[in-house]
C-alpha positions in Angstrom: 23.6 94.0 64.8 24.1 90.5 66.1 20.4 89.6 65.6 20.6 90.9 62.0 23.7 88.7 61.4 21.8 85.6 62.7 18.9 86.3 60.5 21.2 86.6 57.5 22.8 83.3 58.2 19.4 81.6 58.6 18.3 83.1 55.3 21.4 81.8 53.6 20.8 78.3 55.0 17.1 78.4 53.9 18.1 79.5 50.4 20.8 76.8 50.2 18.3 74.2 51.4 15.8 75.3 48.7 18.5 75.2 46.0 19.7 71.7 47.0 16.2 70.4 47.1 15.5 71.8 43.6 18.7 70.3 42.3 17.8 66.9 43.7 14.3 67.1 42.3 15.8 68.2 38.9 18.3 65.3 38.7 16.0 62.6 40.1 12.7 63.5 38.4 11.6 62.2 34.9 9.5 65.3 34.5 6.3 63.4 33.9 4.5 66.1 35.8 5.6 68.6 33.2 2.5 70.1 31.4 4.7 70.9 28.4 5.6 67.2 27.7 4.1 65.7 24.5 2.0 62.6 24.9 -0.3 60.3 23.0 -3.1 58.1 24.2 -3.7 54.3 24.1 -6.6 52.3 25.5 -6.6 49.0 27.4 -9.6 46.8 28.1 -9.4 44.6 31.2 -12.0 42.5 33.1 -11.3 44.4 36.4 -9.0 47.1 37.4 -8.8 47.3 41.3 -6.6 50.2 42.5 -6.2 51.7 39.0 -6.9 55.5 39.0 -5.7 58.6 37.2 -1.9 59.1 37.5 -1.4 55.3 38.1 2.1 54.5 36.7 2.3 52.8 33.3 5.5 50.8 32.8 7.0 48.7 30.0 9.2 46.0 31.3 9.6 47.9 34.5 10.4 51.3 32.9 8.0 54.2 33.3 6.5 55.2 29.9 3.3 57.1 31.0 0.4 57.3 33.4 -3.3 56.5 33.5 -5.5 59.3 32.2 -8.9 57.9 33.2 -10.8 54.7 34.0 -14.3 54.0 32.6 -16.7 51.2 33.6 -18.2 49.5 30.5 -20.3 46.4 29.8 -17.2 44.6 28.4 -14.9 45.6 31.4 -12.8 48.4 32.6 -11.6 50.7 29.8 -8.4 52.4 30.8 -7.0 55.4 28.8 -3.2 55.8 29.0 -1.1 58.9 28.4 2.1 57.5 26.8 5.2 59.8 26.7 6.5 60.8 23.3 9.4 58.6 22.3 8.0 55.6 24.2 5.9 52.9 22.5 4.1 49.6 23.0 4.3 46.6 20.6 1.5 44.4 19.5 3.0 41.3 21.1 2.9 42.9 24.6 0.2 42.4 27.1 -0.9 44.8 29.9 -0.9 43.3 33.4 -2.3 45.1 36.4 -0.4 44.3 39.6 -1.2 45.6 43.1 1.1 45.7 46.2 0.1 44.7 49.7 -0.8 48.3 50.5 -3.1 48.6 47.5 -0.9 50.6 45.0 -1.5 49.5 41.4 0.9 49.4 38.5 0.0 48.7 34.8 2.9 47.0 33.2 3.4 45.9 29.6 5.4 42.7 29.1 5.9 40.3 26.1 3.1 37.7 25.8 4.3 36.2 22.4 7.4 36.1 20.3 8.4 39.5 18.8 9.2 38.2 15.3 6.2 39.9 13.6 5.4 42.4 16.3 4.7 46.1 15.3 4.4 49.3 17.2 0.8 50.1 18.4 -0.4 53.4 16.9 -2.9 55.6 18.7 -6.5 55.6 17.7 -6.8 51.8 17.2 -8.8 49.2 19.0 -8.2 48.8 22.7 -5.4 46.5 23.8 -6.3 43.4 25.9 -5.1 43.2 29.5 -5.7 41.2 32.7 -5.4 41.6 36.4 -2.9 39.6 38.4 -4.5 38.8 41.8 -2.4 39.8 44.8 -1.6 37.5 47.7 -4.4 39.1 49.7 -6.9 38.4 46.9 -5.8 34.8 46.9 -6.2 34.5 50.6 -9.6 36.2 50.4 -10.7 33.7 47.7 -9.4 30.8 49.7 -11.4 31.8 52.9 -14.5 30.0 51.7 -12.6 26.9 50.6 -10.6 26.9 53.9 -13.8 27.0 55.9 -15.3 24.1 53.9 -12.0 22.2 54.2 -11.9 22.6 58.0 -15.5 21.5 58.2 -14.7 18.4 56.0 -11.7 17.6 58.3 -13.9 17.9 61.4 -16.4 15.5 59.8 -13.7 13.1 58.8 -12.3 13.1 62.4 -15.7 12.4 63.8 -16.2 9.5 61.4 -12.7 8.1 62.3 -13.7 8.4 66.0 -16.9 6.5 65.4 -15.1 3.8 63.4 -12.6 3.3 66.2 -15.4 3.0 68.7 -17.2 0.4 66.5 -14.0 -1.6 66.1 -13.5 -1.6 69.9 -17.1 -2.7 70.4 -16.9 -5.5 67.8 -13.4 -6.9 68.7 -13.4 -8.9 72.0 -10.9 -11.1 73.6 -11.4 -13.9 71.0 -10.8 -11.5 68.2 -7.7 -10.2 69.8 -6.4 -13.8 70.1 -7.2 -14.3 66.4 -5.3 -11.2 65.5 -2.4 -12.4 67.6 -2.4 -15.7 65.7 -2.6 -13.8 62.5 0.4 -11.8 63.3 2.3 -14.9 64.4 1.4 -16.6 61.0 2.5 -13.4 59.2 5.8 -13.5 61.2 6.3 -17.2 60.3 5.6 -16.5 56.6 8.1 -13.7 56.7 10.7 -16.0 58.2 10.0 -18.6 55.5 10.2 -15.9 52.9 13.6 -14.8 54.4 14.8 -18.4 54.3 13.8 -18.7 50.6 15.5 -15.4 49.8 18.6 -16.6 51.6 18.6 -19.8 49.4 18.1 -17.6 46.3 20.9 -15.4 47.4 23.1 -18.5 47.9 22.4 -19.6 44.4 22.6 -16.2 42.8 25.7 -15.3 44.8 27.8 -18.0 43.1 30.3 -16.2 40.9 30.4 -19.0 38.4 26.6 -18.9 38.1 26.7 -15.2 37.7 29.3 -15.5 34.9 27.3 -18.2 33.1 24.1 -16.2 33.5 25.7 -13.1 32.0 27.1 -15.2 29.1 23.7 -16.7 28.6 22.0 -13.3 28.6 24.7 -12.0 26.3 23.9 -14.7 23.8 20.1 -14.0 23.9 20.3 -11.2 21.3 22.2 -13.5 19.0 19.6 -16.2 19.5 16.8 -13.7 18.8 18.6 -12.5 15.7 19.1 -16.1 14.5 15.4 -16.8 15.2 14.5 -13.7 13.3 16.6 -14.8 10.3 15.0 -18.3 10.5 11.6 -16.8 10.5 12.4 -14.6 7.6 13.7 -17.6 5.7 10.6 -19.6 6.6 8.5 -16.7 5.4 10.3 -16.5 2.1 10.0 -20.3 1.8 6.3 -20.2 2.5 5.9 -17.4 0.0 7.8 -19.4 -2.7 5.7 -22.5 -1.9 2.5 -20.4 -2.1 3.7 -19.0 -5.5 4.5 -22.5 -6.7 1.1 -23.7 -5.7 -0.5 -20.8 -7.5 1.6 -21.7 -10.6 0.8 -25.4 -10.3 -2.9 -24.5 -10.0 -2.6 -22.5 -13.2 -1.1 -25.6 -14.8 -3.5 -28.2 -13.4 -6.6 -26.1 -14.0 -6.3 -26.1 -17.8 -5.4 -29.8 -17.6 -8.5 -30.5 -15.6 -10.6 -28.6 -18.0 -9.1 -30.4 -21.1 -8.8 -33.8 -19.4 -11.3 -35.6 -21.6 -9.7 -34.2 -24.8 -6.2 -35.2 -23.6 -7.4 -38.7 -22.7 -9.0 -39.1 -26.2 -5.8 -37.9 -27.9 -3.8 -40.4 -25.8 -6.1 -43.2 -26.8 -5.9 -42.2 -30.5 -2.1 -42.0 -30.3 -2.0 -45.5 -28.6 -4.2 -46.9 -31.4 -2.0 -45.3 -34.1 1.1 -46.7 -32.4 -0.5 -50.2 -32.3 -1.3 -50.0 -36.0 2.1 -48.7 -36.9 3.8 -51.6 -34.9 1.5 -54.1 -36.7 2.5 -52.7 -40.1 6.2 -52.8 -39.0 5.8 -56.4 -38.0 4.2 -57.2 -41.3 7.0 -55.4 -43.2 9.6 -57.4 -41.2 7.7 -60.6 -42.0 7.7 -59.8 -45.7 11.4 -59.0 -45.6 12.2 -62.2 -43.9 10.0 -64.1 -46.5 12.3 -65.7 -49.1 9.7 -65.5 -51.8 9.7 -61.7 -51.8 12.1 -59.5 -53.8 13.9 -58.2 -50.7 13.9 -61.6 -49.2 15.4 -63.1 -52.4 17.9 -60.2 -52.5 19.0 -61.0 -48.9 18.9 -64.9 -49.1 19.9 -65.6 -52.8 23.6 -65.3 -53.3 23.5 -65.6 -57.1 21.0 -62.8 -57.4 23.2 -60.7 -55.1 26.2 -61.4 -57.3 24.3 -60.5 -60.5 23.2 -57.2 -58.9 26.7 -56.5 -57.9 28.0 -57.2 -61.4 25.3 -55.0 -62.9 26.2 -52.2 -60.6 29.9 -52.7 -61.5 29.1 -52.6 -65.3 27.1 -49.5 -64.8 30.0 -47.9 -62.9 32.4 -48.9 -65.8 29.9 -47.4 -68.4 29.7 -44.2 -66.5 33.5 -44.1 -66.2 33.8 -44.6 -70.0 31.3 -41.8 -70.7 33.3 -39.5 -68.4 36.5 -40.4 -70.3 34.8 -39.7 -73.6 33.5 -36.4 -72.3 36.9 -35.4 -71.0 38.7 -36.4 -74.4 40.0 -33.1 -76.0 39.5 -34.4 -79.6 36.0 -35.4 -79.0 35.2 -32.2 -77.2 36.7 -30.2 -80.2 34.5 -32.2 -82.6 31.5 -31.7 -80.6 32.2 -28.0 -80.5 32.5 -28.0 -84.3 29.3 -29.9 -84.7 27.5 -27.5 -82.4 29.0 -24.5 -84.3 27.8 -26.0 -87.6 24.3 -26.5 -86.1 24.4 -22.9 -84.8 25.4 -21.6 -88.3 22.7 -23.8 -90.0 20.0 -22.7 -87.6 21.1 -19.1 -88.0 20.9 -19.3 -91.8 17.5 -21.0 -91.6 16.3 -18.3 -89.3 17.5 -15.6 -91.7 16.2 -17.3 -94.9 13.6 -20.0 -94.3 13.2 -20.4 -98.2 16.5 -22.2 -98.4 14.8 -25.3 -97.1 12.3 -25.2 -99.9 14.9 -24.5 -102.5 16.9 -27.5 -101.2 13.9 -29.8 -101.4 12.6 -28.7 -104.8 14.6 -29.5 -108.0 16.6 -26.6 -109.4 15.5 -27.1 -113.1 11.7 -27.1 -112.3 10.0 -24.1 -113.6 7.2 -22.4 -111.9 3.9 -22.7 -113.7 2.6 -19.6 -115.5 -0.9 -18.6 -114.6 
């Protein structure tokens, strides 16, 4: 009875253990092993795929989205077929990277390789996606083995050459050379001391506060001087440009003058000749005016003739004044108007009956001959 009770208790513990294990598996598993899960396939082409085999995890940004179905060796590289879980996807801007751990486990991880602005979801059945293999630290060390060997050999050769160089220097340099080197060091020490003295003097000069202030003021005025120099250069440039333009304008003026120089000289000579002739005639006219025998000369020099001319002009003025008075006389104006009216009437009658002139000329008692 006691043995049967122990067996019952052991059975209960075993069943509880199985139930707890199942619950843990249920809550921690993603059920990728489930044969009833819906999946679709994508293909990735890489140069090499060490450690990649069926059931290798496929992750996207570290999250499991599927597993590797198969790996095929092609002329272009390793073609990997992926089983992607339904509801998971890969975008066109993402790149597949194969990473291996130190113990050789491989993981195929998709991560962004370009901005996701125009990226789209990759559909199954298209061209294979591009991927690459990230070498592990062990791969890097293995690749560096050859370079390390060569480097160590180069270092050994360099050390041997350094040893040989030191040996040759010891052989070449004797006691005299050592003394020469000693003198060289002493000269270098003396030069350094002199340089230190010079620098002390410079520090003495540069350490003066007033000198520093003046130097700062001078340096502060340098931009203004440069700006003034720039302004002066611009003014000189404008002046030179104006002078150049004036020379061009002057050239445009002097060129036609040079081309028409002979004509201008001829015209000037002709003008000078005409002026000389005009001055001669003016001199002759003045001479004739000054001559007392001429009319103008007599008019100027003879007082009696001048008086007679004055009296004549006065009489002409009186006559003109009398004529104006007669014209302005109302009686005379009325008579003149009557005469003009009579003339108008007479001319009108003559125009109407020209035979009146003949009847006035011929005698009234003369009879016309009978034919």
